[in-house]
C-alpha positions as a Markdown table, in Angstrom:
| # | Residue | x | y | z |
|---|---|---|---|---|
| 1 | Val | 0.0 | 0.0 | 0.0 |
| 2 | Ala | 1.0 | 3.6 | -0.1 |
| 3 | Lys | 3.3 | 5.0 | 2.6 |
| 4 | Ser | 0.6 | 7.3 | 3.8 |
| 5 | Gly | -3.0 | 8.4 | 3.1 |
| 6 | Trp | -4.5 | 5.5 | 1.2 |
| 7 | Phe | -4.7 | 1.7 | 1.1 |
| 8 | Thr | -3.6 | 1.3 | -2.5 |
| 9 | Cys | -3.0 | -1.8 | -4.6 |
| 10 | Phe | -1.7 | -2.4 | -8.1 |
| 11 | Val | -4.3 | -3.8 | -10.5 |
| 12 | Lys | -2.4 | -6.1 | -12.9 |
| 13 | Asn | -5.3 | -7.6 | -15.0 |
| 14 | Ile | -9.1 | -7.5 | -15.4 |
| 15 | Tyr | -11.1 | -10.4 | -16.6 |
| 16 | Ile | -14.7 | -11.1 | -17.6 |
| 17 | Arg | -16.0 | -14.6 | -16.9 |
| 18 | Glu | -19.1 | -15.9 | -18.8 |
| 19 | Lys | -22.2 | -17.2 | -17.1 |
| 20 | Gly | -21.5 | -15.7 | -13.7 |
| 21 | Gly | -20.4 | -17.5 | -10.6 |
| 22 | Gln | -19.9 | -16.0 | -7.1 |
| 23 | Ser | -16.4 | -17.2 | -6.4 |
| 24 | Ala | -13.0 | -16.5 | -7.9 |
| 25 | Lys | -13.0 | -20.2 | -8.7 |
| 26 | Ala | -15.1 | -21.1 | -11.7 |
| 27 | Asp | -18.0 | -23.5 | -11.2 |
| 28 | Gly | -17.0 | -25.5 | -14.3 |
| 29 | Arg | -15.5 | -25.4 | -17.8 |
| 30 | His | -18.6 | -23.7 | -19.2 |
| 31 | Gln | -17.6 | -20.5 | -17.5 |
| 32 | Val | -15.0 | -19.2 | -19.9 |
| 33 | Thr | -12.8 | -16.3 | -18.7 |
| 34 | Gln | -11.6 | -13.6 | -21.1 |
| 35 | Lys | -8.9 | -11.0 | -20.4 |
| 36 | Val | -9.5 | -7.3 | -20.8 |
| 37 | Ile | -6.4 | -5.7 | -22.4 |
| 38 | Val | -5.8 | -2.5 | -20.4 |
| 39 | Asp | -3.1 | 0.1 | -20.1 |
| 40 | Leu | -1.5 | -0.7 | -16.7 |
| 41 | Tyr | 0.2 | 2.7 | -16.4 |
| 42 | Gln | -3.0 | 4.7 | -16.8 |
| 43 | Met | -5.1 | 2.3 | -14.7 |
| 44 | Asn | -2.7 | 2.6 | -11.8 |
| 45 | Ser | -1.7 | 6.3 | -12.3 |
| 46 | Gly | -1.9 | 9.1 | -9.8 |
| 47 | Lys | -2.7 | 7.9 | -6.3 |
| 48 | Gly | -3.2 | 4.4 | -7.7 |
| 49 | Val | -6.2 | 2.1 | -7.2 |
| 50 | Ile | -7.4 | 2.4 | -3.6 |
| 51 | Ile | -9.4 | 0.0 | -1.5 |
| 52 | Asp | -12.1 | 2.1 | 0.2 |
| 53 | Ser | -15.0 | 0.6 | 2.1 |
| 54 | Gly | -16.4 | 4.1 | 2.5 |
| 55 | Thr | -17.1 | 4.3 | -1.3 |
| 56 | Thr | -20.2 | 2.4 | -2.2 |
| 57 | Asp | -19.4 | 1.6 | -5.8 |
| 58 | Thr | -16.3 | 0.8 | -7.9 |
| 59 | Tyr | -14.6 | 3.3 | -10.2 |
| 60 | Leu | -11.9 | 2.4 | -12.6 |
| 61 | His | -9.8 | 4.5 | -15.1 |
| 62 | Lys | -11.7 | 5.8 | -18.1 |
| 63 | Ser | -9.1 | 4.1 | -20.4 |
| 64 | Val | -10.5 | 0.8 | -19.4 |
| 65 | Ala | -14.0 | 1.6 | -20.7 |
| 66 | Gly | -13.4 | 0.7 | -24.3 |
| 67 | Pro | -11.5 | -2.6 | -23.9 |
| 68 | Phe | -14.0 | -3.7 | -21.1 |
| 69 | Asp | -16.9 | -3.0 | -23.4 |
| 70 | Asp | -15.3 | -5.0 | -26.2 |
| 71 | Val | -15.1 | -8.1 | -24.1 |
| 72 | Trp | -18.5 | -7.5 | -22.5 |
| 73 | Arg | -20.1 | -7.4 | -25.9 |
| 74 | Lys | -18.5 | -10.7 | -26.9 |
| 75 | Val | -19.7 | -12.4 | -23.8 |
| 76 | Thr | -23.2 | -10.9 | -23.5 |
| 77 | Gly | -24.0 | -9.6 | -27.0 |
| 78 | Val | -24.9 | -6.1 | -25.7 |
| 79 | Ala | -22.9 | -3.0 | -24.8 |
| 80 | Tyr | -22.0 | -2.3 | -21.2 |
| 81 | Ser | -23.6 | 0.7 | -19.6 |
| 82 | Asn | -24.9 | 2.1 | -16.3 |
| 83 | Ile | -28.5 | 2.2 | -17.5 |
| 84 | Pro | -31.0 | 0.5 | -15.1 |
| 85 | Leu | -32.3 | -2.8 | -16.4 |
| 86 | Arg | -35.3 | -5.1 | -15.6 |
| 87 | Met | -34.4 | -8.8 | -15.3 |
| 88 | Ser | -35.3 | -11.9 | -13.3 |
| 89 | Lys | -33.0 | -13.1 | -10.6 |
| 90 | Lys | -32.1 | -16.1 | -12.8 |
| 91 | Asp | -30.9 | -13.8 | -15.5 |
| 92 | Leu | -29.0 | -11.7 | -13.0 |
| 93 | Leu | -27.0 | -14.8 | -11.8 |
| 94 | Leu | -26.0 | -15.5 | -15.4 |
| 95 | Leu | -24.5 | -12.1 | -16.0 |
| 96 | Pro | -20.6 | -12.1 | -16.2 |
| 97 | Thr | -18.4 | -12.1 | -13.1 |
| 98 | Val | -15.7 | -9.4 | -13.1 |
| 99 | Leu | -12.3 | -10.7 | -11.9 |
| 100 | Val | -9.7 | -8.2 | -10.7 |
| 101 | Gln | -6.1 | -9.4 | -10.4 |
| 102 | Leu | -4.1 | -7.6 | -7.7 |
| 103 | Thr | -0.3 | -7.8 | -7.4 |
| 104 | Ala | 0.8 | -10.0 | -4.5 |
| 105 | Tyr | 2.6 | -8.5 | -1.4 |
| 106 | Glu | 5.4 | -11.0 | -1.9 |
| 107 | Asp | 6.6 | -12.9 | -4.9 |
| 108 | Ser | 7.6 | -16.0 | -2.9 |
| 109 | Pro | 4.9 | -18.6 | -2.5 |
| 110 | Asp | 2.7 | -18.4 | 0.7 |
| 111 | Pro | 3.4 | -21.5 | 2.9 |
| 112 | Ser | -0.4 | -22.0 | 3.2 |
| 113 | Thr | -0.6 | -22.9 | -0.5 |
| 114 | Gly | 1.6 | -26.0 | 0.2 |
| 115 | Gly | 4.5 | -24.6 | -1.8 |
| 116 | His | 3.4 | -24.1 | -5.4 |
| 117 | Asn | -0.1 | -25.6 | -5.3 |
| 118 | Phe | -1.8 | -22.3 | -6.0 |
| 119 | Asp | -4.9 | -24.0 | -7.5 |
| 120 | Ser | -5.9 | -25.3 | -4.0 |
| 121 | Val | -6.3 | -21.8 | -2.6 |
| 122 | Ile | -9.5 | -20.0 | -3.7 |
| 123 | Gly | -8.7 | -16.3 | -4.4 |
| 124 | Leu | -5.3 | -16.7 | -6.1 |
| 125 | Ala | -4.7 | -16.1 | -9.8 |
| 126 | Ala | -3.1 | -19.6 | -10.2 |
| 127 | Asp | -3.4 | -20.9 | -13.8 |
| 128 | Leu | -5.2 | -17.8 | -14.9 |
| 129 | Asp | -1.8 | -16.0 | -14.9 |
| 130 | Pro | 1.0 | -18.6 | -14.8 |
| 131 | Thr | 3.6 | -15.7 | -14.5 |
| 132 | Ser | 2.1 | -14.5 | -11.3 |
| 133 | Pro | 0.1 | -17.3 | -9.8 |
| 134 | Gln | 0.4 | -16.0 | -6.2 |
| 135 | Asp | -1.5 | -12.7 | -7.1 |
| 136 | Val | -4.9 | -12.1 | -5.5 |
| 137 | Leu | -8.0 | -12.6 | -7.6 |
| 138 | Leu | -10.9 | -10.6 | -6.5 |
| 139 | Ala | -14.3 | -11.8 | -7.8 |
| 140 | Ile | -17.1 | -9.3 | -8.3 |
| 141 | Pro | -20.3 | -11.2 | -9.2 |
| 142 | Ala | -23.4 | -9.6 | -10.6 |
| 143 | Met | -25.1 | -9.9 | -7.3 |
| 144 | His | -22.6 | -7.3 | -6.0 |
| 145 | Tyr | -22.1 | -4.9 | -8.9 |
| 146 | Met | -25.8 | -4.7 | -9.9 |
| 147 | Glu | -27.6 | -2.5 | -7.5 |
| 148 | Tyr | -31.3 | -3.3 | -7.1 |
| 149 | Ser | -34.0 | -0.6 | -6.7 |
| 150 | Pro | -37.1 | -2.1 | -4.9 |
| 151 | Ser | -39.2 | 0.9 | -5.8 |
| 152 | Lys | -38.5 | 0.7 | -9.5 |
| 153 | Gly | -37.8 | -3.1 | -9.8 |
| 154 | Thr | -34.5 | -2.4 | -11.8 |
| 155 | Tyr | -30.9 | -3.3 | -11.5 |
| 156 | Thr | -28.2 | -0.8 | -12.2 |
| 157 | Pro | -24.5 | -1.7 | -13.0 |
| 158 | Arg | -22.3 | 0.0 | -10.5 |
| 159 | Ile | -18.9 | -0.4 | -12.0 |
| 160 | Tyr | -17.9 | 2.9 | -13.5 |
| 161 | Phe | -15.1 | 3.9 | -15.8 |
| 162 | Thr | -14.8 | 7.6 | -15.1 |
| 163 | Glu | -11.5 | 8.2 | -13.3 |
| 164 | Ser | -8.8 | 10.3 | -15.0 |
| 165 | Gln | -6.2 | 8.9 | -12.6 |
| 166 | Gly | -6.2 | 5.6 | -10.7 |
| 167 | Gly | -9.4 | 4.2 | -9.4 |
| 168 | Val | -11.4 | 3.0 | -6.4 |
| 169 | Ile | -12.4 | -0.5 | -5.5 |
| 170 | Gly | -15.5 | 0.1 | -3.3 |
| 171 | Ala | -17.7 | -1.7 | -0.9 |
| 172 | Asn | -19.7 | -3.5 | -3.7 |
| 173 | Ala | -16.5 | -5.3 | -4.7 |
| 174 | Met | -15.6 | -6.1 | -1.1 |
| 175 | Gln | -18.9 | -7.9 | -0.4 |
| 176 | Gly | -18.5 | -11.6 | 0.2 |
| 177 | His | -14.9 | -11.2 | 1.5 |
| 178 | Asn | -13.1 | -10.9 | 4.7 |
| 179 | Val | -10.8 | -7.9 | 4.2 |
| 180 | Leu | -7.8 | -7.2 | 6.4 |
| 181 | Phe | -6.4 | -3.7 | 6.4 |
| 182 | Asp | -2.9 | -4.5 | 7.8 |
| 183 | Trp | -1.5 | -1.0 | 8.3 |
| 184 | Glu | 1.5 | -2.1 | 10.3 |
| 185 | Asn | 2.8 | -4.2 | 7.4 |
| 186 | Lys | 1.5 | -1.9 | 4.7 |
| 187 | Arg | -0.6 | -4.6 | 3.0 |
| 188 | Ile | -4.3 | -5.7 | 2.5 |
| 189 | Gly | -5.6 | -9.2 | 2.7 |
| 190 | Phe | -8.6 | -10.7 | 1.0 |
| 191 | Ala | -10.4 | -14.0 | 1.7 |
| 192 | Glu | -13.7 | -15.2 | 0.3 |
| 193 | Ser | -16.3 | -15.5 | 3.1 |
| 194 | Ser | -19.8 | -16.9 | 3.6 |
| 195 | Cys | -20.4 | -14.0 | 5.9 |
| 196 | Glu | -21.9 | -16.5 | 8.4 |
| 197 | Tyr | -21.1 | -16.4 | 12.1 |
| 198 | Gln | -21.4 | -19.6 | 14.2 |
| 199 | Lys | -20.7 | -19.3 | 17.9 |
| 200 | Asp | -19.8 | -23.0 | 18.4 |
| 201 | Ala | -17.2 | -23.9 | 15.8 |
| 202 | Ser | -17.0 | -27.5 | 17.2 |
| 203 | Gln | -20.5 | -28.1 | 15.8 |
| 204 | Ser | -19.2 | -28.4 | 12.3 |
| 205 | Ala | -16.3 | -30.3 | 10.8 |
| 206 | Asp | -15.0 | -27.3 | 8.9 |
| 207 | Asn | -14.4 | -25.0 | 11.9 |
| 208 | Gly | -17.7 | -23.1 | 11.8 |
| 209 | Ala | -18.2 | -22.8 | 8.1 |
| 210 | Val | -21.7 | -23.3 | 6.8 |
| 211 | Asn | -22.4 | -26.5 | 4.8 |
| 212 | Ser | -21.8 | -25.5 | 1.1 |
| 213 | Asp | -24.8 | -27.5 | -0.1 |
| 214 | Cys | -28.4 | -26.7 | 0.6 |
| 215 | Gln | -30.1 | -28.9 | 3.2 |
| 216 | Leu | -33.8 | -29.7 | 3.1 |
| 217 | Gly | -36.1 | -31.1 | 5.7 |
| 218 | Ala | -38.4 | -34.1 | 5.4 |
| 219 | Pro | -41.2 | -33.7 | 2.8 |
| 220 | Ser | -44.8 | -33.2 | 3.8 |
| 221 | Leu | -47.8 | -33.8 | 1.5 |
| 222 | Thr | -49.5 | -30.5 | 0.7 |
| 223 | Val | -51.7 | -31.7 | -2.3 |
| 224 | Ser | -52.5 | -35.3 | -2.7 |
| 225 | Cys | -53.2 | -37.2 | -5.9 |
| 226 | Ser | -56.8 | -37.7 | -4.9 |
| 227 | Asp | -57.2 | -34.0 | -4.2 |
| 228 | Ser | -55.8 | -32.9 | -7.5 |
| 229 | Ala | -57.3 | -35.5 | -9.8 |
| 230 | Asp | -60.6 | -34.8 | -11.6 |
| 231 | Leu | -63.0 | -37.2 | -9.9 |
| 232 | Ser | -66.1 | -36.1 | -11.7 |
| 233 | Gly | -66.2 | -39.4 | -13.6 |
| 234 | Cys | -66.1 | -41.5 | -10.4 |
| 235 | Asn | -69.8 | -41.2 | -9.4 |
| 236 | Asn | -70.7 | -44.8 | -9.6 |
| 237 | Asn | -69.1 | -48.2 | -8.8 |
| 238 | Lys | -68.8 | -49.0 | -12.5 |
| 239 | Asn | -65.8 | -46.6 | -12.8 |
| 240 | Ser | -64.0 | -47.8 | -9.7 |
| 241 | Asn | -61.0 | -49.0 | -11.7 |
| 242 | Lys | -60.9 | -45.9 | -14.0 |
| 243 | Ala | -57.4 | -44.3 | -13.8 |
| 244 | Met | -57.3 | -40.5 | -13.2 |
| 245 | Lys | -54.3 | -38.3 | -13.7 |
| 246 | Gly | -53.3 | -35.8 | -11.0 |
| 247 | Val | -50.3 | -34.3 | -9.3 |
| 248 | Glu | -48.8 | -34.6 | -5.8 |
| 249 | Val | -47.2 | -31.5 | -4.2 |
| 250 | Trp | -44.7 | -32.1 | -1.4 |
| 251 | Thr | -43.4 | -29.3 | 0.8 |
| 252 | Arg | -39.9 | -29.2 | 2.4 |
| 253 | Ile | -38.4 | -26.5 | 4.5 |
| 254 | Val | -34.9 | -25.2 | 3.7 |
| 255 | Gln | -32.8 | -26.1 | 6.8 |
| 256 | Ser | -29.7 | -24.4 | 5.4 |
| 257 | Pro | -29.6 | -22.4 | 2.2 |
| 258 | Gly | -26.0 | -23.4 | 1.5 |
| 259 | Leu | -23.3 | -21.3 | -0.2 |
| 260 | Tyr | -22.9 | -20.1 | -3.8 |
| 261 | His | -20.3 | -22.7 | -4.7 |
| 262 | Gly | -22.5 | -25.5 | -3.4 |
| 263 | Leu | -25.6 | -27.3 | -4.7 |
| 264 | Thr | -28.7 | -25.3 | -4.8 |
| 265 | Cys | -31.9 | -26.5 | -3.1 |
| 266 | Glu | -33.4 | -27.4 | -6.5 |
| 267 | Gln | -30.3 | -29.4 | -7.3 |
| 268 | Val | -30.3 | -31.2 | -3.9 |
| 269 | Ser | -34.0 | -32.1 | -4.3 |
| 270 | Ala | -33.5 | -33.4 | -7.8 |
| 271 | Ala | -30.4 | -35.5 | -6.8 |
| 272 | Glu | -32.3 | -37.1 | -3.9 |
| 273 | Asn | -35.3 | -37.9 | -6.1 |
| 274 | Glu | -33.0 | -39.6 | -8.7 |
| 275 | Ala | -31.2 | -41.5 | -5.9 |
| 276 | Asn | -34.5 | -42.8 | -4.6 |
| 277 | Gly | -35.6 | -43.9 | -8.0 |
| 278 | Gly | -38.3 | -41.2 | -8.4 |
| 279 | Gly | -39.8 | -40.3 | -11.6 |
| 280 | Lys | -40.3 | -36.9 | -13.3 |
| 281 | Met | -40.4 | -34.1 | -10.8 |
| 282 | Asp | -40.6 | -30.3 | -10.9 |
| 283 | Val | -39.0 | -28.4 | -8.0 |
| 284 | Gln | -39.9 | -24.8 | -7.1 |
| 285 | Cys | -38.1 | -23.0 | -4.3 |
| 286 | Asp | -39.5 | -19.5 | -3.8 |
| 287 | Gly | -36.8 | -17.9 | -1.6 |
| 288 | Arg | -39.1 | -17.9 | 1.5 |
| 289 | Gly | -37.4 | -21.0 | 3.0 |
| 290 | Ile | -39.6 | -23.7 | 1.4 |
| 291 | Cys | -39.4 | -25.9 | -1.7 |
| 292 | Arg | -42.3 | -27.5 | -3.4 |
| 293 | Glu | -41.8 | -30.8 | -5.2 |
| 294 | Val | -44.5 | -31.5 | -7.9 |
| 295 | Arg | -44.8 | -35.0 | -9.2 |
| 296 | Asp | -47.3 | -36.5 | -11.8 |
| 297 | Cys | -49.4 | -39.3 | -10.5 |
| 298 | Val | -52.2 | -41.7 | -11.5 |
| 299 | Ile | -54.9 | -43.0 | -9.2 |
| 300 | Thr | -58.0 | -45.1 | -9.6 |
| 301 | Cys | -61.4 | -43.9 | -8.5 |
| 302 | Ala | -61.5 | -46.6 | -5.8 |
| 303 | Asn | -58.2 | -45.6 | -4.4 |
| 304 | Ala | -59.0 | -41.9 | -4.6 |
| 305 | Val | -62.1 | -42.5 | -2.4 |
| 306 | Ala | -60.2 | -44.8 | 0.0 |
| 307 | Leu | -57.1 | -42.6 | 0.4 |
| 308 | Gly | -59.3 | -39.5 | 0.6 |
| 309 | Ser | -61.1 | -40.8 | 3.6 |
| 310 | Ala | -57.9 | -42.1 | 5.1 |
| 311 | Gly | -56.2 | -38.8 | 4.9 |
| 312 | Asp | -59.0 | -36.9 | 6.6 |
| 313 | Glu | -58.2 | -38.2 | 10.1 |
| 314 | Pro | -55.0 | -38.0 | 12.1 |
| 315 | Ala | -53.3 | -41.3 | 12.9 |
| 316 | Pro | -53.8 | -42.7 | 16.4 |
| 317 | Gly | -51.3 | -41.4 | 18.9 |
| 318 | Asn | -50.2 | -38.6 | 16.6 |
| 319 | Asn | -48.6 | -35.5 | 18.2 |
| 320 | Ala | -47.3 | -32.2 | 16.9 |
| 321 | Gly | -43.7 | -33.5 | 16.6 |
| 322 | Ser | -44.5 | -36.7 | 14.7 |
| 323 | Cys | -43.6 | -35.3 | 11.3 |
| 324 | Gly | -40.9 | -32.9 | 12.4 |
| 325 | Gly | -43.0 | -29.8 | 11.7 |
| 326 | Gly | -43.4 | -26.6 | 13.6 |
| 327 | Thr | -39.9 | -25.4 | 13.1 |
| 328 | Trp | -38.8 | -22.3 | 11.2 |
| 329 | Ser | -36.8 | -22.7 | 8.0 |
| 330 | Ala | -33.5 | -21.0 | 7.4 |
| 331 | Cys | -33.5 | -17.3 | 6.4 |
| 332 | Asp | -33.7 | -17.4 | 2.6 |
| 333 | Tyr | -32.6 | -15.0 | -0.1 |
| 334 | Thr | -35.8 | -12.9 | 0.0 |
| 335 | Cys | -35.0 | -12.1 | 3.6 |
| 336 | Ser | -37.9 | -14.2 | 4.9 |
| 337 | Gln | -38.4 | -17.6 | 6.5 |
| 338 | Thr | -41.4 | -20.0 | 6.7 |
| 339 | Arg | -42.8 | -22.4 | 9.3 |
| 340 | Ile | -45.0 | -25.3 | 8.3 |
| 341 | Asn | -46.9 | -27.7 | 10.5 |
| 342 | Ser | -47.5 | -31.3 | 9.5 |
| 343 | Val | -49.7 | -34.0 | 10.9 |
| 344 | Leu | -49.4 | -37.8 | 10.5 |
| 345 | Met | -52.6 | -39.0 | 8.9 |
| 346 | Asn | -54.2 | -42.5 | 8.7 |
| 347 | Asp | -52.8 | -43.0 | 5.2 |
| 348 | Gly | -49.3 | -43.1 | 6.8 |
| 349 | Lys | -48.1 | -39.8 | 5.3 |
| 350 | Cys | -47.3 | -36.5 | 6.8 |
| 351 | His | -49.8 | -33.9 | 5.6 |
| 352 | Glu | -49.1 | -30.1 | 5.7 |
| 353 | Glu | -51.8 | -28.0 | 7.4 |
| 354 | Lys | -51.8 | -25.0 | 5.0 |
| 355 | Ala | -53.7 | -22.9 | 7.4 |
| 356 | Leu | -50.8 | -23.1 | 9.8 |
| 357 | Glu | -48.1 | -22.0 | 7.4 |
| 358 | Phe | -46.5 | -18.7 | 8.4 |
| 359 | Thr | -43.9 | -16.5 | 6.9 |
| 360 | Arg | -41.9 | -13.7 | 8.7 |
| 361 | Pro | -39.0 | -11.4 | 7.8 |
| 362 | Cys | -35.4 | -12.2 | 8.8 |
| 363 | His | -32.0 | -10.8 | 8.2 |
| 364 | Val | -29.3 | -13.4 | 8.4 |
| 365 | Gln | -27.9 | -16.3 | 6.4 |
| 366 | Ala | -28.8 | -16.1 | 2.7 |
| 367 | Cys | -30.5 | -12.7 | 3.2 |
| 368 | Gly | -27.2 | -10.9 | 3.7 |
| 369 | Arg | -25.5 | -12.6 | 0.8 |
| 370 | Ser | -28.2 | -12.2 | -1.8 |
| 371 | Asp | -29.7 | -8.7 | -1.4 |
| 372 | Pro | -27.5 | -6.2 | -3.3 |
| 373 | Cys | -28.8 | -3.4 | -1.1 |
| 374 | Arg | -27.3 | -5.1 | 2.0 |
| 375 | Val | -23.6 | -5.3 | 2.9 |
| 376 | Pro | -23.2 | -8.5 | 4.9 |
| 377 | Phe | -20.7 | -7.3 | 7.5 |
| 378 | Val | -20.7 | -8.9 | 10.9 |
| 379 | Val | -20.8 | -6.3 | 13.7 |
| 380 | His | -19.5 | -7.3 | 17.2 |
| 381 | Ala | -20.5 | -5.1 | 20.1 |
| 382 | Ile | -19.2 | -5.3 | 23.7 |
| 383 | Leu | -21.4 | -3.7 | 26.3 |
| 384 | Lys | -20.2 | -3.0 | 29.9 |
| 385 | Leu | -23.0 | -2.6 | 32.5 |
| 386 | Arg | -22.0 | -1.0 | 35.7 |
| 387 | Gly | -23.6 | -2.5 | 38.8 |
| 388 | Ala | -25.1 | -5.5 | 37.1 |
| 389 | Val | -25.0 | -8.9 | 38.8 |
| 390 | Ala | -23.5 | -11.4 | 36.3 |
| 391 | Ser | -25.2 | -14.4 | 37.8 |
| 392 | Arg | -28.6 | -13.0 | 36.8 |
| 393 | Trp | -27.8 | -12.8 | 33.1 |
| 394 | Asn | -27.9 | -15.7 | 30.7 |
């Protein structure tokens, strides 16, 4: 960094990676990374490129605008601009991820990489720049550089190319990272973070980190095949064997939303369905902490009548905890969580009681990672209370 005044860094390269991704490490080979050819002298001129958490957005040298737009057009098919856009969250996640390569503090390999195994450390340039594999690679996904306006329903790109000298890497580029401002040693450290805080690190095998894959609770039947099928043709015993088409809808709460580089809730549900030999299924996770699994089904008139009556009454000895219901889901990306209640019925299945489904706002877990208007910093506060009796406090 500079000897005084600013936390500066030297930007060596800028890349644009196709099809998004939240981490510096690509999700797969389908995410092709292309280099932006820039003038290093102009980009790092003046005071240089500073790291400033007090600046909301990111501002780079104006000379980068043309080359950046050239690569952006190749990847997206449209020009880059700071004009507000309307898009779905699915399309947002498919926008390119911007990668910024920062010159390393030391040229010698960090012992934590195991010598020269740079690929094992997320956040290093590694094979992307074989001449400087130890450099820092800062990932800025669309979830961070696209600012959402709830009142207008639009997303605005917040990477600007306006500086006549140097630039500013602002708070939107720092999201999703632990950033160490090491003033004593004149350096800055970056490490990708889930922004989760877990008090008891011994509860997990990875020292407190959240499971990378989504975790789902047990399924509860919300709509049965007999409820969804058209039974208008089952008015007499002659049609008892007539087969009727319908759908079953099963509801599962999201116990843990997982992380960006893990399996999504939809992927976990589909994988479990395949492992259990299930047939065709559609999964819908709405961001409120629940997922609905929809399966086609076929039922005869006789079975529809029998199962319909069996599902109307709770099983003998049933209690509120028989189906694991009554607990809140994890806080999902819409900053809300849901609680469902299920009852074990005579048909041997857990049925969701729709009237007892509740949703409430929340502000942790996936909420802080997914809302572009929120900066997921963990704030620790220490309070001293004079005259308090410690034994009276939990």
